C-alpha positions as CSV (number, residue, x, y, z in Angstrom):
1,M,7.3,-6.3,21.0
2,D,7.0,-4.9,24.4
3,L,7.5,-1.8,26.5
4,S,11.2,-1.8,25.7
5,N,10.8,-1.4,21.9
6,A,7.2,-0.4,21.2
7,G,8.1,3.3,21.0
8,E,10.6,2.6,18.2
9,V,8.2,0.3,16.4
10,E,5.5,2.9,16.6
11,R,7.8,5.7,15.3
12,E,8.7,3.6,12.3
13,L,5.1,2.7,11.7
14,L,3.9,6.3,11.9
15,H,6.7,7.2,9.4
16,A,5.4,4.6,7.0
17,E,1.8,5.8,7.5
18,A,2.9,9.3,6.5
19,T,4.0,8.2,3.1
20,D,1.8,7.4,0.1
21,A,2.6,3.7,0.2
22,A,-0.2,1.6,-1.1
23,A,0.3,-1.1,1.5
24,I,2.0,-1.3,4.9
25,I,2.9,-4.8,6.0
26,I,4.1,-5.6,9.5
27,D,6.0,-8.8,9.4
28,L,5.4,-10.7,12.7
29,S,6.9,-13.9,11.5
30,G,10.0,-13.5,13.6
31,L,8.3,-12.1,16.7
32,M,9.0,-14.2,19.8
33,F,7.2,-12.2,22.4
34,I,4.4,-9.6,22.7
35,D,3.0,-7.9,25.8
36,S,0.0,-5.6,26.3
37,T,2.0,-2.6,25.0
38,G,2.6,-4.4,21.7
39,I,-1.0,-5.5,21.5
40,R,-2.1,-1.9,22.0
41,L,0.3,-0.8,19.3
42,L,-1.2,-3.2,16.8
43,I,-4.8,-2.3,17.7
44,S,-4.0,1.4,17.4
45,A,-2.2,0.9,14.0
46,D,-5.2,-1.1,12.8
47,A,-7.6,1.7,13.8
48,R,-5.6,4.3,12.1
49,S,-5.4,2.2,9.0
50,R,-9.2,1.6,8.9
51,A,-9.6,5.4,8.9
52,D,-7.1,5.8,6.1
53,S,-7.7,3.3,3.2
54,S,-7.0,0.1,5.2
55,R,-3.4,-0.1,4.0
56,L,-2.2,-2.2,7.0
57,S,-1.7,-5.9,7.0
58,L,0.2,-8.3,9.2
59,T,1.9,-11.5,8.5
60,R,1.0,-14.4,10.8
61,P,3.1,-14.6,13.9
62,P,4.7,-17.7,15.4
63,A,2.5,-20.0,17.5
64,Q,3.5,-18.5,20.9
65,V,2.6,-14.9,19.8
66,R,-0.6,-16.1,18.0
67,R,-1.7,-17.7,21.3
68,V,-1.3,-14.4,23.2
69,L,-3.3,-12.6,20.5
70,C,-6.0,-15.3,20.8
71,I,-6.1,-15.0,24.6
72,A,-6.4,-11.2,24.2
73,G,-9.3,-11.8,21.8
74,I,-7.8,-9.8,18.9
75,D,-6.6,-12.6,16.6
76,E,-9.7,-12.4,14.5
77,L,-9.9,-8.6,14.5
78,L,-6.5,-7.7,13.0
79,P,-5.9,-7.8,9.3
80,F,-3.7,-10.9,9.0
81,R,-2.6,-12.2,5.6
82,D,-1.0,-15.5,4.7
């Protein structure tokens, strides 16, 4: 998730948020790379979710992505589920 595809991911996420779905799950299990654009996207999605019933949850990413989230200091802030 980086500058090249974050716009598409965000459009899909905004579409899901506009529905009455009880839960929105972002599956990060297959994600191999994330940059600051992807991190910003996740933080923004989490903020919108907290303002709207906290419907968002994320699956745990692979180790290399989890490491980037740890370095960025947001690994404990995002709503991960097992």
